[in-house]
Residue, then its C-alpha position, 0 to 999 in steps of 0.5 A: m680693175p681686178k685685184r688678183v688674177q687666177l692662172v694655171l701654171n704651164e711650168d714650175v715658177l720659183s716661189l710661185g708654184k709647180e706646173g699645173d698649180l692654180v695660183e692667184v697673182a697680181p694682174g701686172y705680173a700676169r700680163n707682163f711676165l707669166l702670160p707673154y712668156g708662156k709660163a701660165l694660162p688664164v683659167t677656163p673650164a677647158v684648162m681646168k679639165q686638163v689640169q684635173h686630168r693631168k693630176a689624176k694621171q700623176l696620182e695613178q703613176e705615184a700609186a704604181l710606183k708605191q706598189e712597185a716599191l712594196d713588191f720589191q720590199t716583199a722580194l727583199i724580205t723573201i730573200g732573207r739575208f744578204t752576205v758581204k765578203k770583206q778582208i779581216g784582220e785580228d779579232d774579226v776586225l775588218f780592213g776598212t768598213v762596209t759601205n752603202g755601195d757594198v750593200a747596193e752591189v750585193i742587193e743588185e747582184a741578188t735581185k738584178k735591180k739597181i738601188d741608189r746607194r744614197d737610199i741605204n742606211v748602213p750602221e757602223i760596221h767594223r767587225t764580222g757578224k749580222y746587222k740590220v740595214q735600212v733601204k728606202l725604196h719609196s718616200e713611204v716604203t722602207a725595207e729592213i734587210n739582214l746583212e751578214v759580214i763574213s771574211y773571204 
């Protein structure tokens, strides 16, 4: 009886792997759980070809997403400066602060493209002036935009 069995996962299995991964498991685990519930398939040349095709497509999609992020980074740099209007009190001190949501709204207004506010890193802003803000567009692409805070 074989010590380990090679399988290709059909879906993500906790603590084992993600869909399309080639895994080695105990024969009982494969026979009693993975195969009957359709969570894995035995390794055959046809299945391996399908897995390679799926991974190639996934790499193409990731490359396209990265290119889109790079294009958007160029657009943000081209725009140059974004302006946030806030109410101020004495000595140019803001009522409240500039939040990630404020910056996301300004970017969306200027570019017509929605950005998740959680991907924006805003420094502590309590006064009017010019600031640098980090915007994460992709896991490998970050844009730095110029933000000007003015009074209305």
